[in-house]
VEXGU-488177 format. One line per 8 residues: for each residue x, y, z of C-alpha. Coordinates in pm, 1 decimal. Example, Ala and Ser with C-alpha at 12.3 -4.5 7.8 and 13.67 -1.06 7.14 Angstrom:
2
1230.0/-450.0/780.0 | 1367.0/-106.0/714.0
# end
This chain:
291
-5075.7/1976.0/-11055.1 | -5245.0/2093.9/-10738.6 | -5309.1/1737.3/-10645.4 | -4941.0/1650.5/-10678.9 | -4839.0/1948.6/-10464.2 | -5077.9/1838.7/-10197.8 | -4928.2/1489.3/-10184.9 | -4582.8/1637.7/-10191.2
-4661.3/1853.8/-9889.8 | -4808.6/1555.5/-9709.0 | -4501.9/1349.0/-9789.1 | -4278.5/1632.1/-9670.9 | -4465.1/1663.8/-9346.8 | -4448.6/1290.4/-9291.5 | -4075.6/1287.9/-9359.1 | -4029.1/1591.1/-9136.4
-4230.2/1428.8/-8862.5 | -4027.8/1111.0/-8894.3 | -3707.4/1316.9/-8880.7 | -3821.8/1508.7/-8576.0 | -3934.0/1190.7/-8402.5 | -3608.3/1014.8/-8495.5 | -3408.1/1311.0/-8379.9 | -3595.6/1324.4/-8051.0
-3552.5/952.3/-8009.1 | -3180.1/981.5/-8084.5 | -3136.3/1272.2/-7847.9 | -3335.7/1091.0/-7582.6 | -3121.2/781.2/-7633.0 | -2805.2/990.8/-7596.8 | -2943.4/1154.7/-7284.6 | -3030.5/815.2/-7137.2
-2691.9/678.9/-7236.2 | -2525.3/977.1/-7069.5 | -2731.8/923.7/-6756.9 | -2652.9/555.9/-6761.9 | -2280.4/630.7/-6807.8 | -2288.6/882.4/-6527.6 | -2464.6/634.9/-6299.9 | -2217.7/366.4/-6400.3
-1928.5/599.5/-6322.3 | -2089.4/689.4/-5988.6 | -2124.1/323.5/-5903.6 | -1763.4/264.3/-6010.7 | -1645.4/553.9/-5789.4 | -1851.0/421.7/-5499.8 | -1710.9/73.8/-5550.5 | -1358.0/215.3/-5574.8
-1401.3/411.8/-5253.0 | -1546.5/109.4/-5077.4 | -1253.9/-98.7/-5197.2 | -1009.7/168.6/-5083.8 | -1174.4/178.2/-4741.4 | -1164.9/-199.9/-4718.6 | -799.9/-199.3/-4830.0 | -723.2/72.2/-4575.9
-901.0/-121.0/-4300.3 | -719.7/-437.7/-4402.2 | -387.5/-250.4/-4401.5 | -462.1/-96.6/-4061.3 | -563.8/-435.5/-3924.3 | -244.9/-590.5/-4059.4 | -41.6/-306.2/-3910.3 | -221.2/-347.4/-3576.9
-153.6/-720.4/-3579.0 | 210.2/-658.3/-3667.4 | 239.6/-405.2/-3384.3 | 75.3/-646.2/-3141.4 | 309.3/-920.2/-3256.0 | 605.0/-685.4/-3218.8 | 485.7/-590.9/-2868.7 | 442.4/-957.5/-2777.7
788.7/-1034.2/-2913.9 | 934.8/-737.3/-2726.1 | 760.6/-838.1/-2404.2 | 876.1/-1197.5/-2447.3 | 1232.2/-1077.4/-2510.8 | 1220.1/-849.0/-2205.8 | 1080.1/-1128.3/-1990.6 | 1349.1/-1364.7/-2114.0
1616.6/-1101.0/-2052.3 | 1478.4/-1042.0/-1703.2 | 1471.5/-1416.5/-1640.1 | 1829.8/-1453.6/-1757.9 | 1933.6/-1151.6/-1548.9 | 1762.2/-1302.2/-1244.4 | 1938.5/-1633.1/-1304.9 | 2271.9/-1456.8/-1342.5
2204.7/-1251.4/-1029.4 | 2107.4/-1563.5/-837.7 | 2417.8/-1741.2/-966.2 | 2635.6/-1445.3/-872.0 | 2466.6/-1412.1/-534.5 | 2536.8/-1777.9/-461.3 | 2903.3/-1698.0/-518.2 | 2888.3/-1427.0/-249.1
3146.1/-1546.5/1.8 | 2959.0/-1447.5/318.5 | 2647.9/-1629.8/441.0 | 2471.1/-1338.0/607.9 | 2148.3/-1533.1/649.9 | 2327.6/-1789.1/862.1 | 2528.8/-1526.0/1049.2 | 2226.6/-1309.9/1125.6
2035.2/-1611.4/1251.9 | 2304.4/-1626.1/1520.8 | 2324.4/-1250.2/1577.4 | 2120.9/-979.8/1403.2 | 2382.5/-719.8/1500.0 | 2610.1/-859.0/1226.3 | 2566.9/-626.3/928.7 | 2891.2/-661.7/730.6
3221.2/-845.5/703.5 | 3569.5/-695.5/676.1 | 3864.4/-860.4/504.8 | 4213.0/-723.5/443.2 | 4382.7/-954.6/193.0 | 4705.7/-1120.3/305.7 | 4637.4/-1036.3/672.2 | 4462.6/-1202.2/965.0
4184.4/-944.3/955.0 | 3877.9/-1137.5/840.4 | 3590.2/-1068.4/1075.8 | 3220.8/-986.9/1099.3 | 3125.3/-625.6/1166.8 | 2868.3/-561.8/1436.8 | 2667.5/-274.0/1573.5 | 2472.5/-291.6/1897.3
2150.2/-90.4/1868.7 | 2165.1/61.8/2218.1 | 2506.5/3.5/2378.4 | 2806.9/132.0/2181.2 | 3050.1/-32.4/2427.8 | 2890.3/-377.9/2424.2 | 3127.4/-533.0/2170.6 | 3434.3/-403.8/2349.4
3406.6/-716.7/2564.7 | 3152.0/-940.2/2388.6 | 3216.4/-1162.1/2088.9 | 2963.2/-1208.4/1805.7 | 2809.0/-1503.1/1991.6 | 2738.9/-1278.7/2291.4 | 3007.7/-1430.7/2511.9 | 3178.7/-1187.0/2746.9
3542.1/-1207.6/2636.5 | 3827.4/-957.6/2631.7 | 3895.4/-960.0/2254.1 | 3538.6/-847.4/2196.2 | 3450.8/-795.9/1829.4 | 3500.8/-553.1/1543.9 | 3220.6/-297.9/1563.4 | 3090.4/46.6/1477.4
2888.8/283.1/1693.4 | 2519.5/339.3/1634.9 | 2588.0/697.5/1521.9 | 2719.0/548.4/1198.3 | 2479.3/403.7/941.0 | 2485.1/32.9/864.1 | 2499.2/90.2/486.8 | 2854.1/231.3/515.2
2749.2/548.4/332.9 | 2856.3/801.7/596.3 | 3138.2/1039.3/516.5 | 3349.2/863.6/778.2 | 3260.5/525.9/927.8 | 3471.1/429.4/1230.0 | 3553.4/61.7/1290.6 | 3684.8/-30.0/1634.5
3886.2/-336.4/1736.6 | 4116.9/-431.6/2019.4 | 4494.6/-428.8/1980.1 | 4553.3/-795.0/2066.0 | 4907.9/-910.7/2135.9 | 4859.4/-1215.8/1915.4 | 4783.4/-982.6/1621.7 | 4416.6/-1089.1/1611.6
4131.2/-842.7/1590.0 | 4297.5/-509.2/1497.3 | 4634.2/-594.2/1652.5 | 4787.4/-641.5/1306.8 | 4698.0/-283.6/1203.8 | 5025.2/-173.2/1359.6 | 5206.9/-344.2/1074.7 | 5099.7/-45.6/864.5
5359.3/155.0/1059.4 | 5610.5/-10.4/828.0 | 5629.3/176.6/496.7 | 5681.0/-139.3/291.6 | 5378.0/-303.9/453.8 | 5173.4/11.2/396.9 | 5274.0/10.0/30.6 | 5191.1/-357.0/-28.8
4857.8/-378.1/156.7 | 4641.9/-108.2/-1.8 | 4309.8/-292.1/-22.0 | 4030.4/-337.5/231.2 | 3716.1/-533.0/138.4 | 3381.9/-498.8/312.8 | 3089.0/-726.9/230.5 | 2748.3/-597.1/337.2
2430.2/-782.5/430.2 | 2253.7/-636.9/125.2 | 2497.1/-826.1/-100.4 | 2740.0/-550.7/-189.8 | 3116.2/-570.9/-212.2 | 3275.5/-241.8/-112.7 | 3639.3/-199.9/-206.2 | 3848.8/58.4/-22.9
4201.0/184.7/-87.5 | 4417.7/269.1/212.4 | 4541.0/628.7/186.8 | 4655.4/710.0/541.3 | 4770.3/565.8/871.0 | 4905.8/724.3/1185.0 | 4867.1/802.1/1550.2 | 4597.4/1028.0/1699.1
4480.2/1115.4/2048.6 | 4188.5/937.7/2208.2 | 3931.1/1209.9/2140.0 | 3614.7/1083.3/1980.1 | 3681.1/1074.1/1605.8 | 3316.2/1126.7/1518.8 | 3336.2/1455.1/1706.0 | 3549.9/1577.8/1418.3
3387.1/1763.4/1128.2 | 3393.0/1441.4/929.1 | 3045.8/1357.0/1052.4 | 2861.4/1689.4/1071.7 | 2738.4/1693.6/710.0 | 2934.5/2008.1/625.6 | 3140.5/1927.8/315.0 | 3365.5/2229.1/365.2
3455.2/2119.2/717.7 | 3499.0/1759.6/603.4 | 3736.4/1880.4/333.8 | 3924.6/2074.8/601.1 | 3945.3/1753.9/804.9 | 4089.6/1571.9/502.5 | 4330.9/1856.1/431.9 | 4455.1/1830.7/789.7
4522.6/1458.9/734.2 | 4709.1/1535.1/412.4 | 4926.4/1792.2/588.7 | 5143.9/1504.0/711.6 | 5168.4/1616.8/1074.1 | 5037.0/1293.8/1226.0 | 5288.4/1080.7/1426.1 | 5376.5/746.9/1259.4
5201.6/870.6/947.8 | 5217.8/722.7/600.1 | 5021.2/880.5/314.4 | 4938.6/734.8/-24.3 | 4978.2/1056.1/-219.7 | 4858.0/910.4/-550.2 | 4510.0/852.0/-403.0 | 4289.5/1159.4/-420.9
4031.4/1195.2/-143.3 | 3773.9/1475.4/-136.4 | 3469.0/1568.4/69.8 | 3252.7/1388.5/-188.1 | 3414.5/1054.1/-99.0 | 3326.2/796.7/167.0 | 3604.8/685.3/397.7 | 3645.8/429.6/673.5
3871.5/465.1/974.4 | 4001.0/150.3/1145.7 | 4090.6/240.1/1502.7 | 4278.3/43.4/1769.2 | 4476.7/111.0/2084.6 | 4841.6/209.0/2072.7 | 5121.5/-19.6/2184.8 | 5316.7/32.2/2504.0
5025.8/120.2/2730.6 | 4957.6/455.9/2566.5 | 4594.0/462.1/2668.7 | 4548.2/820.2/2555.5 | 4657.7/742.7/2198.6 | 4503.3/551.1/1908.5 | 4648.0/408.5/1587.6 | 4427.8/442.5/1280.7
4427.1/318.3/925.1 | 4207.5/510.7/682.1 | 4078.2/403.5/340.7 | 3856.0/556.5/73.5 | 3575.3/378.0/-110.7 | 3689.7/317.5/-467.5 | 3428.9/70.2/-598.2 | 3093.6/-82.2/-508.9
2970.3/-405.1/-669.4 | 2624.0/-553.6/-633.9 | 2575.7/-929.4/-607.1
# end
């Protein structure tokens, strides 16, 4: 009986040892599996992040390429638009009716051209840089002749942007130069000839609307407040014109003129030997078109 108990205890211990070893092996296997799973998951996460970064870089690169392509397309479109605009401008400029390059090759004092539709007034405008009386008796070619030329004084700017630009021309008996201005004394003529066109050497078409004509004395017009840069005084000058007290005066009352406007005054001698009087036609700038 003792012998059997001994073997039983040995068998028990063996079984227990096997159980413990098996359990340890199982636990160890589970631990290793867990570690392996964790490492696998770590590698998966790393791979996922790397893929996300690569996808993000690829997306950013695609976006950059798209933006560059869009910029290239935009630049190409802008260049094409600029090219077309330049072609249109060149085409329009070729239609400009005055050849200033040719005119200024003959005389650099020519800076503009005046035309009054349906009249004989269609002349170059000149300005002598040092002698304001030169074109009283010199034509655009420099010949000393009585009709002279249509001109402004050097006190006025050549871009026609002064408050009041004065254009002078002789009162010729044959109606040439500014002789035909006296037709504005007739109300019907005044009503039907409202437009004055001035073409400038920088390829602009300035359109003016006649708003006043009448007789003044021979005092220097640019001595009036119209040229002193004071808008209040210029407005007073305009208000005096609108008062209707000028001899031979006609006013276009539907045309509003203020101190913010630019006007031109066409001045010529009076008829009948009235050397102390001048007849003027005044117009306000109503549009400016670039060619």
